[in-house]
PATOR-263801 format. One record per atom (N, C-alpha, C): residue in three letters; atom name; x, y, z. Coordinates in steps of 0.2 Angstrom, whole numbers, plus 2048, in hexadecimal, padded with zeros to 3 digits. Layout:
// residues N
- fise_firo_u_v_w
- ALA_CA_X_Y_Z
...
//
This chain:
// residues 133
- fise_firo_u_v_w
- MET_N_EAC_197_619
- MET_CA_EAC_190_61A
- MET_C_EAB_18E_621
- ARG_N_EB0_191_625
- ARG_CA_EB0_190_62D
- ARG_C_EA9_191_630
- SER_N_EA6_197_62D
- SER_CA_EA0_19A_630
- SER_C_E9A_194_62F
- ARG_N_E9A_192_629
- ARG_CA_E95_18D_627
- ARG_C_E96_186_62B
- VAL_N_E9C_184_62C
- VAL_CA_E9D_17E_630
- VAL_C_E9B_17F_637
- LEU_N_E9C_185_63A
- LEU_CA_E9A_187_641
- LEU_C_E93_187_641
- LYS_N_E8F_18A_63C
- LYS_CA_E88_18A_63C
- LYS_C_E85_183_63C
- VAL_N_E88_17F_638
- VAL_CA_E85_178_637
- VAL_C_E86_175_63E
- ALA_N_E8C_176_641
- ALA_CA_E8D_172_647
- ALA_C_E88_175_64D
- LEU_N_E87_17C_64D
- LEU_CA_E82_17E_652
- LEU_C_E7B_17C_651
- THR_N_E79_17B_64A
- THR_CA_E73_179_649
- THR_C_E72_172_64B
- ALA_N_E77_16E_64A
- ALA_CA_E77_167_64C
- ALA_C_E77_166_654
- ARG_N_E7A_16B_657
- ARG_CA_E7A_16B_65E
- ARG_C_E73_16D_661
- VAL_N_E70_172_65E
- VAL_CA_E6A_174_661
- VAL_C_E65_16E_65F
- THR_N_E65_16B_65A
- THR_CA_E60_166_658
- THR_C_E61_160_65D
- ALA_N_E68_15E_65E
- ALA_CA_E69_159_663
- ALA_C_E67_15A_66A
- LEU_N_E68_161_66C
- LEU_CA_E66_163_673
- LEU_C_E5E_163_674
- LEU_N_E5B_165_66F
- LEU_CA_E53_165_66F
- LEU_C_E50_15F_66F
- SER_N_E54_15A_66C
- SER_CA_E51_153_66C
- SER_C_E54_14E_671
- ALA_N_E59_150_675
- ALA_CA_E5C_14C_679
- ALA_C_E58_148_67E
- GLY_N_E59_142_67E
- GLY_CA_E55_13E_683
- GLY_C_E4E_13B_680
- ALA_N_E4D_13D_67A
- ALA_CA_E47_13A_677
- ALA_C_E49_13A_66F
- ALA_N_E45_135_66C
- ALA_CA_E46_135_665
- ALA_C_E45_13B_661
- PHE_N_E4A_13D_65D
- PHE_CA_E49_144_65A
- PHE_C_E44_143_654
- ALA_N_E40_148_654
- ALA_CA_E3B_149_64E
- ALA_C_E3B_150_64C
- GLU_N_E3C_151_646
- GLU_CA_E3A_158_644
- GLU_C_E33_159_644
- GLY_N_E31_15F_644
- GLY_CA_E29_161_644
- GLY_C_E27_165_63F
- SER_N_E21_164_63C
- SER_CA_E1F_169_637
- SER_C_E1C_16F_63B
- ILE_N_E1C_175_637
- ILE_CA_E19_17B_63A
- ILE_C_E17_17F_634
- PRO_N_E11_182_634
- PRO_CA_E0F_186_62E
- PRO_C_E14_18C_62E
- LEU_N_E15_18F_628
- LEU_CA_E19_194_627
- LEU_C_E17_19B_62A
- ASP_N_E10_19C_62B
- ASP_CA_E0E_1A1_62E
- ASP_C_E10_1A1_636
- GLU_N_E10_19C_639
- GLU_CA_E12_19B_640
- GLU_C_E1A_19D_640
- VAL_N_E1E_19A_63B
- VAL_CA_E25_19C_63B
- VAL_C_E26_1A4_63B
- MET_N_E22_1A7_636
- MET_CA_E22_1AE_635
- MET_C_E20_1B1_63C
- ASP_N_E1B_1AF_63F
- ASP_CA_E19_1B2_646
- ASP_C_E1F_1B1_64B
- GLN_N_E22_1AC_64B
- GLN_CA_E27_1AB_650
- GLN_C_E2D_1AF_64F
- LEU_N_E2E_1B1_648
- LEU_CA_E34_1B5_646
- LEU_C_E32_1BC_644
- LYS_N_E2C_1BE_646
- LYS_CA_E2A_1C4_644
- LYS_C_E2E_1CA_645
- ASP_N_E33_1CA_64A
- ASP_CA_E37_1D0_64C
- ASP_C_E3C_1D1_646
- ASP_N_E3D_1CC_642
- ASP_CA_E42_1CC_63D
- ASP_C_E3E_1CE_637
- THR_N_E3D_1D5_636
- THR_CA_E39_1D7_631
- THR_C_E3C_1D6_62A
- LYS_N_E42_1D6_629
- LYS_CA_E45_1D5_622
- LYS_C_E44_1CD_620
- LEU_N_E44_1C9_625
- LEU_CA_E43_1C2_623
- LEU_C_E3B_1C1_621
- VAL_N_E37_1C4_626
- VAL_CA_E30_1C3_624
- VAL_C_E2E_1C7_61E
- GLY_N_E31_1CC_61C
- GLY_CA_E30_1D0_616
- GLY_C_E32_1CC_610
- GLU_N_E38_1C8_610
- GLU_CA_E3A_1C4_60B
- GLU_C_E35_1BE_60A
- ILE_N_E33_1BB_60F
- ILE_CA_E2E_1B6_60F
- ILE_C_E28_1B8_60C
- SER_N_E25_1BE_60E
- SER_CA_E1F_1C0_60B
- SER_C_E1F_1C2_604
- GLN_N_E25_1C5_602
- GLN_CA_E26_1C6_5FB
- GLN_C_E26_1C0_5F7
- GLU_N_E29_1BB_5F9
- GLU_CA_E2A_1B4_5F6
- GLU_C_E23_1B1_5F5
- LEU_N_E1F_1B1_5FB
- LEU_CA_E18_1AE_5FA
- LEU_C_E14_1B2_5F5
- LYS_N_E15_1B8_5F5
- LYS_CA_E11_1BC_5F0
- LYS_C_E13_1BB_5E9
- ALA_N_E19_1BA_5E8
- ALA_CA_E1C_1B9_5E1
- ALA_C_E1A_1B2_5DF
- GLN_N_E19_1AD_5E3
- GLN_CA_E17_1A6_5E1
- GLN_C_E0F_1A5_5E2
- GLY_N_E0C_1AA_5E5
- GLY_CA_E04_1A9_5E6
- GLY_C_E03_1A4_5EB
- LEU_N_E06_1A4_5F0
- LEU_CA_E05_1A0_5F6
- LEU_C_E03_1A3_5FC
- ALA_N_E00_1A0_601
- ALA_CA_DFE_1A2_607
- ALA_C_E02_19F_60C
- ALA_N_E05_1A3_611
- ALA_CA_E09_1A0_616
- ALA_C_E06_19A_61A
- ASP_N_E00_19B_61C
- ASP_CA_DFC_195_620
- ASP_C_DFC_18F_61C
- LYS_N_DFD_18F_615
- LYS_CA_DFD_189_611
- LYS_C_E04_186_610
- VAL_N_E09_189_612
- VAL_CA_E10_187_611
- VAL_C_E12_183_618
- ILE_N_E14_17D_617
- ILE_CA_E17_17A_61D
- ILE_C_E1E_179_61D
- CYS_N_E21_17B_623
- CYS_CA_E28_17B_624
- CYS_C_E2A_175_629
- VAL_N_E30_174_62A
- VAL_CA_E33_16F_62E
- VAL_C_E37_173_633
- GLY_N_E37_171_639
- GLY_CA_E3B_175_63E
- GLY_C_E3D_170_644
- ALA_N_E42_172_647
- ALA_CA_E44_16D_64D
- ALA_C_E3E_16D_652
- ARG_N_E3E_168_655
- ARG_CA_E38_167_65A
- ARG_C_E3B_165_661
- PHE_N_E39_169_666
- PHE_CA_E3B_167_66D
- PHE_C_E37_160_66F
- GLY_N_E3B_15C_671
- GLY_CA_E38_155_673
- GLY_C_E34_155_679
- GLY_N_E30_150_679
- GLY_CA_E2B_150_67F
- GLY_C_E2E_150_686
- HIS_N_E34_14F_687
- HIS_CA_E37_14F_68D
- HIS_C_E38_157_690
- TRP_N_E37_15C_68B
- TRP_CA_E37_163_68D
- TRP_C_E31_164_690
- SER_N_E31_165_697
- SER_CA_E2B_166_69B
- SER_C_E26_16B_698
- GLU_N_E28_171_697
- GLU_CA_E24_177_694
- GLU_C_E25_178_68D
- LEU_N_E2A_176_68A
- LEU_CA_E2B_177_683
- LEU_C_E2A_171_67E
- GLY_N_E28_16C_681
- GLY_CA_E27_166_67D
- GLY_C_E22_167_677
- GLY_N_E25_165_671
- GLY_CA_E21_166_66B
- GLY_C_E22_16D_667
- ALA_N_E25_172_66B
- ALA_CA_E26_178_667
- ALA_C_E2B_177_662
- ARG_N_E2A_17C_65D
- ARG_CA_E2F_17C_657
- ARG_C_E34_182_658
- SER_N_E3A_181_655
- SER_CA_E3F_186_655
- SER_C_E43_185_64F
- VAL_N_E48_18A_64E
- VAL_CA_E4D_18A_649
- VAL_C_E51_183_64A
- PRO_N_E54_180_645
- PRO_CA_E53_182_63E
- PRO_C_E4D_180_63B
- TYR_N_E4B_185_636
- TYR_CA_E44_183_632
- TYR_C_E46_182_62B
- GLU_N_E43_17E_627
- GLU_CA_E43_17D_620
- GLU_C_E3C_17E_61D
- CYS_N_E3B_183_618
- CYS_CA_E35_184_616
- CYS_C_E35_183_60E
- GLU_N_E31_17F_60B
- GLU_CA_E30_17F_604
- GLU_C_E2B_184_602
- ILE_N_E2D_189_5FF
- ILE_CA_E28_18F_5FD
- ILE_C_E28_18E_5F5
- GLY_N_E23_18B_5F3
- GLY_CA_E23_18A_5EB
- GLY_C_E29_187_5E9
- SER_N_E2C_18A_5E4
- SER_CA_E32_187_5E1
- SER_C_E39_189_5E5
- LYS_N_E38_18C_5EB
- LYS_CA_E3E_18E_5EE
- LYS_C_E3E_18B_5F5
- THR_N_E44_18A_5F8
- THR_CA_E45_187_5FF
- THR_C_E48_18D_603
- LEU_N_E45_18E_609
- LEU_CA_E48_193_60E
- LEU_C_E4A_18F_614
- ASN_N_E51_190_615
- ASN_CA_E54_18D_61B
- ASN_C_E55_193_620
- ILE_N_E52_192_626
- ILE_CA_E53_197_62C
- ILE_C_E57_194_631
- GLU_N_E5C_197_634
- GLU_CA_E60_194_639
- GLU_C_E60_19A_63E
- GLY_N_E63_198_644
- GLY_CA_E63_19D_64A
- GLY_C_E66_199_650
- THR_N_E65_19D_655
- THR_CA_E67_19B_65C
- THR_C_E61_19A_660
- VAL_N_E60_195_664
- VAL_CA_E5A_194_669
- VAL_C_E5D_196_670
- LYS_N_E5A_19A_673
- LYS_CA_E5B_19C_67A
- LYS_C_E56_19A_67E
- LEU_N_E57_197_684
- LEU_CA_E52_194_689
- LEU_C_E52_199_68F
- PHE_N_E4C_199_692
- PHE_CA_E4B_19D_698
- PHE_C_E46_19A_69D
- ASP_N_E48_19B_6A3
- ASP_CA_E44_198_6A8
- ASP_C_E3D_19C_6AA
- GLU_N_E39_19A_6AF
- GLU_CA_E33_19E_6B0
- GLU_C_E34_1A5_6B2
- ARG_N_E3A_1A7_6B5
- ARG_CA_E3C_1AE_6B7
- ARG_C_E3F_1B2_6B1
- GLY_N_E40_1AF_6AB
- GLY_CA_E43_1B2_6A5
- GLY_C_E4A_1B2_6A5
- ARG_N_E4D_1AE_6AA
- ARG_CA_E55_1AD_6AA
- ARG_C_E57_1A8_6A4
- GLU_N_E5C_1AA_6A1
- GLU_CA_E5E_1A5_69C
- GLU_C_E61_19F_69F
- ILE_N_E60_199_69B
- ILE_CA_E62_193_69D
- ILE_C_E67_191_698
- ASP_N_E6D_18E_69A
- ASP_CA_E72_18B_695
- ASP_C_E6F_185_692
- MET_N_E6F_185_68B
- MET_CA_E6C_17F_688
- MET_C_E6F_179_68A
- SER_N_E76_179_68C
- SER_CA_E79_173_68E
- SER_C_E77_170_695
- ASP_N_E74_174_699
- ASP_CA_E72_172_69F
- ASP_C_E6D_16C_69F
- GLU_N_E6F_166_6A2
- GLU_CA_E6C_160_6A2
- GLU_C_E65_161_6A5
- ARG_N_E63_166_6A9
- ARG_CA_E5D_167_6AB
- ARG_C_E58_16C_6A7
- ALA_N_E5B_16E_6A2
- ALA_CA_E58_173_69D
- ALA_C_E51_170_69B
- PRO_N_E50_16A_699
- PRO_CA_E49_168_697
- PRO_C_E44_169_69D
- GLU_N_E46_168_6A3
- GLU_CA_E41_169_6A8
- GLU_C_E40_171_6AB
- ARG_N_E46_174_6AA
- ARG_CA_E46_17B_6AC
- ARG_C_E44_180_6A7
- ALA_N_E44_17F_6A1
- ALA_CA_E42_184_69B
- ALA_C_E3B_185_69B
- PHE_N_E39_18B_69B
- PHE_CA_E32_18D_69B
- PHE_C_E31_191_694
- ASP_N_E36_194_691
- ASP_CA_E34_198_68B
- ASP_C_E3B_198_687
- TYR_N_E3A_19A_681
- TYR_CA_E40_19A_67D
- TYR_C_E40_1A0_678
- LYS_N_E46_1A2_675
- LYS_CA_E46_1A7_670
- LYS_C_E4B_1A4_66B
- GLN_N_E49_1A6_664
- GLN_CA_E4D_1A5_65F
- GLN_C_E51_1AB_65D
- THR_N_E57_1AB_65D
- THR_CA_E5B_1B1_65C
- THR_C_E61_1B0_656
- ASP_N_E64_1B5_654
- ASP_CA_E6A_1B5_64F
- ASP_C_E67_1B1_649
- ILE_N_E61_1B3_647
- ILE_CA_E5E_1B0_641
- ILE_C_E62_1B1_63B
- THR_N_E63_1AC_637
- THR_CA_E66_1AD_630
- THR_C_E62_1A8_62B
- TRP_N_E62_1AA_625
- TRP_CA_E5E_1A6_620
- TRP_C_E61_1A6_619
- GLY_N_E5F_1A1_615
- GLY_CA_E61_1A1_60F
- GLY_C_E5C_19D_60A
- TRP_N_E5C_19F_604
- TRP_CA_E57_19D_5FF
- TRP_C_E5B_198_5FA
- LYS_N_E58_193_5F8
- LYS_CA_E5A_18E_5F3
- LYS_C_E55_18E_5ED
//
Protein backbone atom coordinates (compact mmCIF):
# COMPACT_ATOMS: atom_id res chain seq x y z
CA MET A 1 0.00 0.00 0.00
CA ARG A 2 2.80 2.42 0.90
CA SER A 3 4.43 1.77 -2.49
CA ARG A 4 1.17 2.61 -4.29
CA VAL A 5 0.73 5.84 -2.27
CA LEU A 6 4.32 6.85 -3.04
CA LYS A 7 3.85 6.07 -6.75
CA VAL A 8 0.66 8.19 -6.88
CA ALA A 9 2.43 11.03 -5.08
CA LEU A 10 5.40 10.90 -7.49
CA THR A 11 3.09 10.81 -10.51
CA ALA A 12 1.23 13.86 -9.19
CA ARG A 13 4.54 15.66 -8.58
CA VAL A 14 5.84 14.96 -12.10
CA THR A 15 2.55 16.12 -13.59
CA ALA A 16 2.60 19.30 -11.51
CA LEU A 17 6.21 20.08 -12.37
CA LEU A 18 5.74 19.49 -16.09
CA SER A 19 2.84 21.87 -16.17
CA ALA A 20 3.95 24.43 -13.57
CA GLY A 21 3.46 28.00 -14.70
CA ALA A 22 0.93 27.16 -17.41
CA ALA A 23 -2.48 25.57 -17.52
CA PHE A 24 -2.04 21.81 -17.36
CA ALA A 25 -3.31 19.82 -20.24
CA GLU A 26 -2.81 16.18 -20.89
CA GLY A 27 -1.80 15.41 -24.43
CA SER A 28 -2.78 12.67 -26.79
CA ILE A 29 -0.10 10.48 -28.35
CA PRO A 30 -0.44 7.47 -30.65
CA LEU A 31 0.49 4.15 -29.04
CA ASP A 32 3.16 3.49 -31.68
CA GLU A 33 4.97 6.65 -30.51
CA VAL A 34 4.69 5.56 -26.86
CA MET A 35 6.15 2.19 -27.89
CA ASP A 36 8.98 3.95 -29.73
CA GLN A 37 9.76 6.14 -26.70
CA LEU A 38 9.85 3.08 -24.44
CA LYS A 39 11.42 0.63 -26.91
CA ASP A 40 14.27 -0.21 -24.53
CA ASP A 41 11.76 -1.96 -22.28
CA THR A 42 11.32 -5.04 -24.46
CA LYS A 43 9.01 -6.78 -21.98
CA LEU A 44 6.54 -3.87 -22.04
CA VAL A 45 6.69 -3.52 -25.83
CA GLY A 46 6.23 -7.29 -26.18
CA GLU A 47 3.15 -7.28 -23.94
CA ILE A 48 1.65 -4.38 -25.89
CA SER A 49 2.35 -6.08 -29.23
CA GLN A 50 0.78 -9.30 -27.98
CA GLU A 51 -2.35 -7.47 -26.79
CA LEU A 52 -2.66 -5.56 -30.07
CA LYS A 53 -2.41 -8.82 -32.01
CA ALA A 54 -4.95 -10.56 -29.75
CA GLN A 55 -7.44 -7.74 -30.30
CA GLY A 56 -6.69 -7.23 -34.00
CA LEU A 57 -5.58 -3.63 -33.52
CA ALA A 58 -2.78 -1.50 -34.99
CA ALA A 59 -0.58 0.58 -32.65
CA ASP A 60 -0.88 3.69 -34.83
CA LYS A 61 -4.69 3.58 -34.50
CA VAL A 62 -4.69 3.48 -30.67
CA ILE A 63 -4.51 6.88 -28.98
CA CYS A 64 -3.06 7.25 -25.49
CA VAL A 65 -3.05 10.15 -23.08
CA GLY A 66 0.21 11.27 -21.49
CA ALA A 67 1.59 14.11 -19.43
CA ARG A 68 2.55 17.06 -21.60
CA PHE A 69 5.35 19.52 -21.02
CA GLY A 70 3.73 22.97 -20.99
CA GLY A 71 4.61 25.67 -23.51
CA HIS A 72 6.92 27.39 -21.02
CA TRP A 73 9.44 24.56 -21.46
CA SER A 74 11.80 26.15 -24.00
CA GLU A 75 12.96 22.96 -25.73
CA LEU A 76 10.48 20.39 -24.48
CA GLY A 77 7.17 22.24 -24.77
CA GLY A 78 4.48 19.93 -26.13
CA ALA A 79 6.48 16.72 -25.61
CA ARG A 80 4.67 13.81 -23.96
CA SER A 81 5.92 11.66 -21.11
CA VAL A 82 4.84 9.24 -18.41
CA PRO A 83 2.35 8.67 -17.02
CA TYR A 84 0.47 7.26 -20.02
CA GLU A 85 -2.99 5.73 -20.19
CA CYS A 86 -3.91 3.72 -23.27
CA GLU A 87 -7.28 2.15 -24.10
CA ILE A 88 -6.32 -0.93 -26.10
CA GLY A 89 -9.60 -2.45 -27.16
CA SER A 90 -11.28 -3.77 -24.03
CA LYS A 91 -8.23 -3.22 -21.80
CA THR A 92 -6.59 -0.17 -20.26
CA LEU A 93 -2.83 0.04 -19.96
CA ASN A 94 -1.37 2.42 -17.36
CA ILE A 95 2.34 3.19 -17.68
CA GLU A 96 4.21 5.10 -14.98
CA GLY A 97 7.82 6.01 -14.42
CA THR A 98 10.31 8.73 -13.62
CA VAL A 99 11.15 11.67 -15.88
CA LYS A 100 14.79 12.75 -15.84
CA LEU A 101 15.81 16.08 -17.38
CA PHE A 102 19.11 16.89 -19.08
CA ASP A 103 20.75 20.12 -20.24
CA GLU A 104 22.46 20.62 -23.62
CA ARG A 105 25.65 19.01 -22.33
CA GLY A 106 23.82 15.90 -21.12
CA ARG A 107 24.05 16.79 -17.43
CA GLU A 108 21.04 15.85 -15.34
CA ILE A 109 18.89 18.72 -14.06
CA ASP A 110 16.89 18.46 -10.87
CA MET A 111 13.17 18.48 -11.69
CA SER A 112 12.59 20.88 -8.79
CA ASP A 113 15.02 23.49 -10.20
CA GLU A 114 12.91 26.58 -10.90
CA ARG A 115 14.99 27.18 -14.05
CA ALA A 116 14.44 23.65 -15.34
CA PRO A 117 11.92 24.76 -18.00
CA GLU A 118 14.53 27.03 -19.63
CA ARG A 119 17.54 24.77 -19.03
CA ALA A 120 16.11 21.37 -20.01
CA PHE A 121 17.12 20.24 -23.47
CA ASP A 122 16.21 16.54 -23.37
CA TYR A 123 14.53 14.00 -21.10
CA LYS A 124 14.46 10.28 -20.40
CA GLN A 125 11.71 8.14 -18.97
CA THR A 126 13.09 5.61 -16.48
CA ASP A 127 11.92 3.18 -13.81
CA ILE A 128 9.00 2.21 -16.04
CA THR A 129 6.18 0.20 -14.47
CA TRP A 130 2.82 -0.73 -15.93
CA GLY A 131 -0.43 -2.47 -15.22
CA TRP A 132 -3.47 -3.69 -17.16
CA LYS A 133 -7.11 -3.26 -16.19
